[in-house]
Steps between C-alpha positions, in 0.01 A plus 500: 500500500568834664542500876177627655677581827749722317223676308310567824813631675581730208137617486510592870828691459364685197178582683693645795722703263193632317331596827809681625536690172136612512544603865814695408307685230229591750748616768743708293670783687342842480654829604386840607677832543533625857637827638740493795410662832701817437356540148846507342470212258268237358576129490340172396334259744441146372249254637586137579742311281330159514457476123875455462488192723201363312678554167816325619290214640320458167839509325635219721188280480491528121870416485443191718213392274711537187792317662276205594370463144847531349656249740218252436539535123880518515473844340406325174863469391634224726398139513414256226381613159131547435325333210412740219129554543238766551554490875869575459426788263252648746745449785767700314261783418354512850849485655601817314172680575516390864846653544395818320196552724703408808770757423246775433317423827824496699616830346167666583505373858864589562480843338176575683647397835815707450309804377242473778775492763661815359408809702617843390701706746434818306399806701411848389651781703333839464340401172151518363515163324414189700756217503472218250365209704565218256302178531457183299271526198169324523494164324859376535413234757176439309700420186715268710186327628367460146824342384506276808158375392619440143818331624294272723282386210787450255712320765231237550450443128878483448545238770209290373630517140851414617369204703303369201805531275720331761265203526537446129874567508735389229592131501766401250452197274123503506466510877376145533603263772762325289826647381537278193385549145147382436478247218199375316441167330680462168287372212 
């Protein structure tokens, strides 16, 4: 049976990562164009950069969650062989999907954090055009949060399927208590 303590710990880590990703989406950096005191050039002024910290925090919590599941399941490739069954088939499929969702979520969170931290230094001197105050597009951290949610669901199902397949793991020679050859009565 799957470890309930591990599932609860992973759920808490995923919940924290999801909350941080949603908070990062809500607190993305915004910029406005400001003129200097001598009216010689325009420049960009950015508000707080807290969304970058939230994005990195969500990245790390999701990574810890994934690491816990993979260590508990021995990353599906180490340990004793699993008995061919429906649970093993689902574990293989969910393992692949879990890693796919995890990588997409991590890429969204990392790219969003890096892009949110980037502040342009561009200034216009004696020009009519305002500077390009680049900011992170809306929805990058939101996509990361969505994939965190999907990763959290698939992780749990993967671990439960893996645990079920491990309980019914492969036992050579019929798996009974005796190692000898079973013989019936000869008639």
